[in-house]
N, C-alpha and C positions, 0 to 999 in steps of 0.2 A: 592414443586412444582415442576416442573422438571427444572434443569440447562443446559448448552450447555456449553464443558470447548472449549474457541476456542486461536488459535496458529495462529496469524498473524503476516506475513512476506513481506517485502518488498521485492518487484524483485532487481536482482544483477546489480552492476553498470554497467553504458551504456558511449558510447562515449561521447552522449549529457548529462550525470549527469557531468562531466567532464566538456563542455561547458559553464555552468550551462545558454544550451540553451531547451530551452521549449518545451516538448514533447507532453505530452495529449494526444490527441487520436491517435496521429502520430505511426505510429508503428515500431520503434526502436528496434535495437538486444543488446542481453550482446553483453560486452567487454568482453576478456579474464579472467580480472578481477573477472569482475560479474558472470562469470563461474564458476570460483574459490570461490569464495564466495558461489554460493547456494549449491558446493558440500561439503562447511562446513558447513552450515544448515542441510542441507540431513543426515550429518554426525551425526549430535549434536542431532537430533529429532530421531535417528534409536532405537528403543526402544521402543519408545513411543507408544499409544495403539490408536492410531488415527484412523480412520475406513472412512471419504473421504476427497479429499482435493479437494477445487476448488479455480477458476483464473480467474482472468482478461482473456481474449482471444488475446489480445494483446502480444506479440511475449516475449518480456521481462521481462513479471509478467511469461506467460505462460512455457517457457523452464524453470524458476527457479522454476516454480512447478512440472514439469518434473521431473526435479534431484531429488525431494522430494520423489517423487510418487515411483521412481525406486527403492531407500533405502525400502520406505516402505512396498514396494508391490502392487501400488494400482493405480489407473490411475486416470486421471485429469477432473474435470468437468470443460470447460470451462464456464466462467457467462460475460455476459458483463457489470451487474450490478455492476461488483467489477470494472471497468476501472476506467482510475483517469479522474477527472475532464478534458471536452470540455474548450480548450481554445481559440477557435475559430482563429482570425486570430493574433492571438499570437504566436503561435506555430510556432516553427522552427526558433521562432528568440530569441536573450539572452536577459537576464535581463537588459542588456546592453541599447541593440539596443532598447528597447522596451520605458525605459528613454526618447532615443535621438528623437524617432520620434514620440512619444506618448504620450507624459509628462504629461496632463490633467487625458486622463486614465492611468497611469503608477501611478498613487497617487491616486485615489480611488480603483488600486488593490492594492497598498501599503496600506493603511489605511484597508486593508480585508473589502469593504461595502461589507454588505452579498447578497444586491439586484445587485448590478453591475455586467455584463456581457460584454466579447466582444461580437465585432462582430462576428457570429456564436458561439458562446461558454456560458455555463452554470454560473448565479449568484452562489454563496456560498449556497445560503437557498437552490435553485435545486440540486445542487450537494449534500448536506448534508443529504438530506430528499433518497435521491438516494440510496446512502450507506446506510445508516442504516436504510429504508428497503429493503435493498438485503440482509443482514445478517442477519434481522431479520428474514428473510422468511428462508433463508438455514440455521439459526441456531433450527428453530421451527422442521427443518425435523428429525432432530439427540436428541433428550431429552435423557441425560444421556450418553451424545456421545462428546470424543473429537476428533474435524474437524479440516485441516488446509483453511486457506487465502489465497489465496498468491498475490496481488495487487501494488498498486504504492504508493509513499509520501502522497498525498493527500487525499486518502483513508487512510492511515494510521493517519491523522490527526484529521480527523473528528471519526474513532476510539474512539481517546485517550480522542478527546472533550467530545464526545457523557457520554466516560462512567464515566468523571472525571465530570460532570455536567461545563465545561471552554463553555463560552460563542464563538461565531465564531468572536469576533471580537478581542477578549482577546492576547496578544501579546504569542508568542510561546515559550514557555521555557523547552520543552520537545525534545529528539532525536527523528530523524525519519530515522535513517543507513538504507544505501542499507544492504540488507538480513541482517537486525535482528530480533529477534525471541520476538515479543510478547504476552505477554497471556491478556485475558479476562473471563469475566464466561457473559452466554447469560440467561433470567428468563425472560418473559415474560413480567415484569417489563422494562426491560431494558436490558443495561450492566453497568456492573462494571470492575475493573481495579484486574487483580493480578500481574501482572507483566512486566515491560518496558524495550526495546530495549536492551534486553541481548545480546551482541555481545562476549561473550568469544572465542566462537567458530574460532575466526577470531582474533582474539591477540596473542599474542607470536605463531607463527606459519613464517613458509619460505613460501613466492611466488616460490618458484624451481619447482613446476608444472604446472607453468601457459605455 
């Protein structure tokens, strides 16, 4: 059975990550730390036999992917299916603002109700199906190859759950760090986990170059 190796990377840091402000489909750029993180991830993957790089078309992910692609000597293919979950009217607001202004909706969101969607947004069920289907289609194009997917925290969460059999409502016990390197294996039977949240390239270094 043919298998495709996947490296999945969450985009580098943004100012809204720091503010805990919901980004969703809003196009928020990387901050200086995020650009440094992207460079470190690119350097960490130098020499890997990567054949293709796909990324969410939102700038925070696409810029991260472009930095990786420059080192790998490849182009980035934009893929809307790798976008973050659409949070509808929650986008642009902080967690605290949502809890204060819409407590009932916030509770359903906190409990990870798989059918809940804020106005104009996606439910967890719909988001999971979009991500898993997109990744399956991309991976199927590259049997026996290594590809990179650059996306968002929510996408990384879906991939981890799919690869480990975790329910959508299971409490999260795994990290979703900016610019962490995550490795998975895809076959027509689905995803399996190889390695998760490698942040060695972001540790024991200075930020002097920012």
